[in-house]
C-alpha positions in Angstrom: -6.8 -27.0 6.1 -7.8 -27.6 2.5 -5.9 -27.2 -0.7 -7.3 -25.1 -3.6 -6.5 -23.6 -7.0 -6.6 -19.8 -6.9 -6.6 -17.2 -9.7 -5.8 -13.6 -8.8 -7.4 -11.0 -11.0 -5.0 -8.5 -12.6 -5.2 -4.8 -11.8 -6.8 -4.1 -15.1 -9.5 -6.7 -14.3 -10.3 -4.9 -11.1 -8.0 -7.0 -8.9 -5.2 -5.9 -6.6 -2.3 -3.6 -7.6 0.2 -6.1 -6.2 -0.3 -9.7 -5.2 -0.2 -10.6 -1.5 2.8 -12.6 -0.2 0.6 -15.3 1.4 3.6 -16.7 3.3 4.6 -16.3 6.9 3.2 -14.0 9.5 0.9 -12.2 9.5 -1.2 -14.5 7.3 -3.2 -13.1 4.4 -6.9 -13.3 5.3 -10.0 -11.8 3.6 -13.7 -12.4 3.2 -14.8 -15.5 1.3 -18.0 -15.8 -0.8 -19.0 -19.2 -2.1 -20.4 -19.1 -5.6 -23.2 -21.6 -4.8 -24.5 -19.5 -1.9 -28.2 -18.6 -2.3 -27.9 -15.7 0.2 -27.8 -12.2 -1.3 -24.5 -10.4 -1.1 -23.4 -8.9 1.2 -24.4 -11.6 3.6 -25.3 -10.9 7.2 -22.6 -13.2 8.4 -19.3 -13.5 6.5 -16.2 -15.5 7.3 -12.5 -14.7 6.6 -10.4 -17.3 4.8 -6.7 -17.6 5.4 -4.7 -18.2 2.3 -1.2 -19.8 2.3 0.7 -20.1 -1.0 2.1 -23.5 -1.8 3.2 -22.9 -5.4 2.6 -21.1 -8.7 0.9 -22.8 -11.6 1.0 -21.6 -15.3 1.7 -17.9 -14.4 2.2 -15.6 -11.4 -1.6 -15.1 -11.1 -2.5 -18.8 -10.8 -1.5 -20.5 -7.5 -2.0 -23.7 -5.5 -2.8 -22.7 -1.9 -3.9 -24.0 1.5 -6.9 -22.4 3.0 -8.7 -22.4 6.3 -11.0 -20.2 8.1 -9.5 -17.5 10.3 -11.7 -18.3 13.2 -12.1 -21.8 14.7 -15.9 -21.4 15.2 -16.4 -20.9 11.4 -18.3 -23.6 9.5 -15.3 -25.7 8.4 -17.7 -28.4 6.9 -18.4 -25.9 4.1 -14.8 -26.3 2.8 -15.7 -29.2 0.4 -13.8 -30.4 -2.6 -15.1 -28.9 -5.8 -16.7 -25.9 -4.2 -16.0 -22.6 -6.0 -15.3 -19.4 -4.1 -14.4 -15.8 -4.5 -12.1 -13.7 -2.3 -13.4 -10.2 -1.6 -11.6 -7.1 -0.3 -14.3 -4.7 0.6 -16.7 -4.7 -2.3 -13.9 -5.7 -4.8 -13.5 -9.2 -6.2 -9.8 -10.0 -6.1 -9.5 -13.7 -6.7 -11.5 -16.8 -7.5 -10.8 -20.4 -6.7 -11.9 -24.0 -6.3 -11.3 -26.3 -3.4 -9.4 -29.5 -4.3 
């Protein structure tokens, strides 16, 4: 697991109508896209990231979270500190973050 800062987009910014709980079971998991990826989107192979809420920062849309890939065979070495990512639900960008 890796910690990250996460910003959820508000509904009027194209984000979710309500924020996910990101606590307990079942876990919240969705497709991750790394900002530094050179592959065009959508990629042929995508991975789902599990997000667990640790705490809230300045407001309800800014969180500290723990993240990990949903599947053990995912490339965990890609979860490097400083790497920026986006969370996608279908074709919609719902959050962006940076790994700590």
